[in-house]
C-alpha positions, 0 to 999 in steps of 0.5 A, a space after each residue: 754523082 750518086 751521092 748529090 743523086 741520092 741528096 735530092 732524092 731525099 729532099 722531097 721528105 719530111 720526115 727520116 726513119 730508123 727502127 733498130 731491132 735487136 740480136 747482141 752481137 748482131 747490132 754492129 751491123 745497125 752501127 754500121 749502117 747508120 755510119 754509112 748514111 751520116 758519111 751519105 749525108 741522111 740524118 734519121 730525126 725519129 727513131 725506136 729501138 729494141 734491146 741491143 737496137 736500144 742502145 744503138 738509137 742512143 747514142 746517134 740521139 744521144 750525140 751531136 751529127 758528127 760524134 755519132 759512128 765517133 761514140 759508135 765505134 767507141 761502145 762497140 770497142 769496149 763492149 767487145 774488150 770487156 766481153 772479151 776479159 770476161 771470157 777469158 776469165 774463164 766465162 764460156 766456161 762457165 756458160 757451158 758447163 750450166 748448159 749440159 747441168 740444164 740438159 741433164 736437169 731436164 732430162 730428168 724431170 729436175 729443177 728449171 734452169 737457173 738464169 743464164 748469166 748475161 755477157 756482161 754485167 748491167 753495172 757494166 753495160 750501163 757503165 759504157 751507156 752514159 760514157 757515150 750518150 749525153 741525154 739532156 740532148 736525148 731528152 732535147 727532144 732535137 731527134 724524135 726516140 722511141 724505145 721499146 720494152 714488155 711489161 713483165 708485171 702486166 704484158 703490155 708492151 711499152 713505149 718510152 718516148 722522149 715526146 712523153 718522158 724523161 728518158 733516162 738509163 733505166 729506159 735504156 737498160 729497161 729495153 735492152 735486156 740482154 740475155 742473162 740481164 735481171 728485168 728493171 724496175 721503173 715506177 714499181 713495173 718490171 721491164 724487159 726489152 721487147 722487139 721493136 718495130 715501126 707500129 709506132 710510125 702509125 701513131 705519127 702526123 702524116 708526113 713523106 717519111 723514108 724509113 730504114 728499118 735494120 734487122 740484125 736478124 731475121 727472126 721467123 718462126 718455125 723450121 718450116 718457115 713464115 712471116 717475122 713480126 717486122 713484116 707483119 708489122 710493115 704490111 699492116 702498116 701498108 694497109 692502112 697507109 694504103 688506104 689513108 691514100 687511096 682515101 684522099 685521091 678518091 676526095 681528088 675526084 668527088 665534087 665539092 657540092 659532095 665533099 661538103 656534106 658532113 658524112 663524108 667529110 668525115 671520111 674524107 678526114 681519114 685520107 692523107 697525100 702523105 707516103 712513106 718508103 720503107 728499106 729495110 735491110 736484113 744482115 742474118 736469116 734465122 739458122 741454128 748458127 742464129 745464137 752463136 752469132 748472136 752472141 758473137 763480140 769478138 771484134 774481127 766478127 763485130 768489123 764485119 757485121 760493121 763493113 757489111 751495113 755501111 755496104 748494104 746502106 751503100 747499095 740502097 742509097 744508089 739504087 736508081 729506083 727505090 728513093 722514087 716517089 711511090 704511084 699516086 695509089 700507093 701509100 708506102 712501098 717497101 724494098 728490102 735488101 737481105 743478106 746483101 741482096 735486093 729482093 723485088 719492090 712490095 
């Protein structure tokens, strides 16, 4: 019955978007969340990702719907196995030794620290991704894919978009760039992963949208708290879409003669009847143990995160009010589930 209610509510959305952020090993939470969406018959047609979210994004978009959850499991199991093999070879002992040397150097005013080793070599990550992703399917345009990266030569944020680019493994690696991985060069420019956001949705054509923002963690800056990037950009998106919605509402109440005025007509063209419902799921808060959690690729930890993602999506889809249309004056409504606990709607 819950699934039937969800499917009926989903019918009003023209676009189903999925925004996947970074977080290293916490990306297993996103994979589990997608598996639950697939099981409920929710299939995104617009996906944005960066860091480990870029990998999950291309696995989803680069496979047939009935194969996606299987391919996600295949990737995460093999990633866990390879990281474990690398750890058994002494990786963690080496990393601890490097950290201690760096601390000693900095205390004594020594040289800058050496580049951190990655949990998995770039060549192996590339091999794992290519095993589970069909780039021909990604570039067919069936699913819109946007990968976020930072251009290290200009400092500008860049979006690799299959609507404007032919996406390759290099674009994925440039968007991913796990800690310790070298930057990736594309067309002579060096790139590293950036914090992906809902910002590209502002440039998309107006459409009734259901957007799942799935954050492995919420990067709240500083010990005293603050506002994370995801929260800031969701707030900016809300301001823009609420304004468009209100312009459309005012236009409806204007006399026909006034609406024909050229200047007013241009103003009313900025209005939109489209609405957006954002379901933001946050797995972890920004605590002192976060770096260790992000680097914990053990099978047991990944399974717990996968199951948490499944559970949180299940809670979101069966909430009696979360998929209901927003009030007429609002362009965006936001619901949040943080660590499995629902916050008040915004």
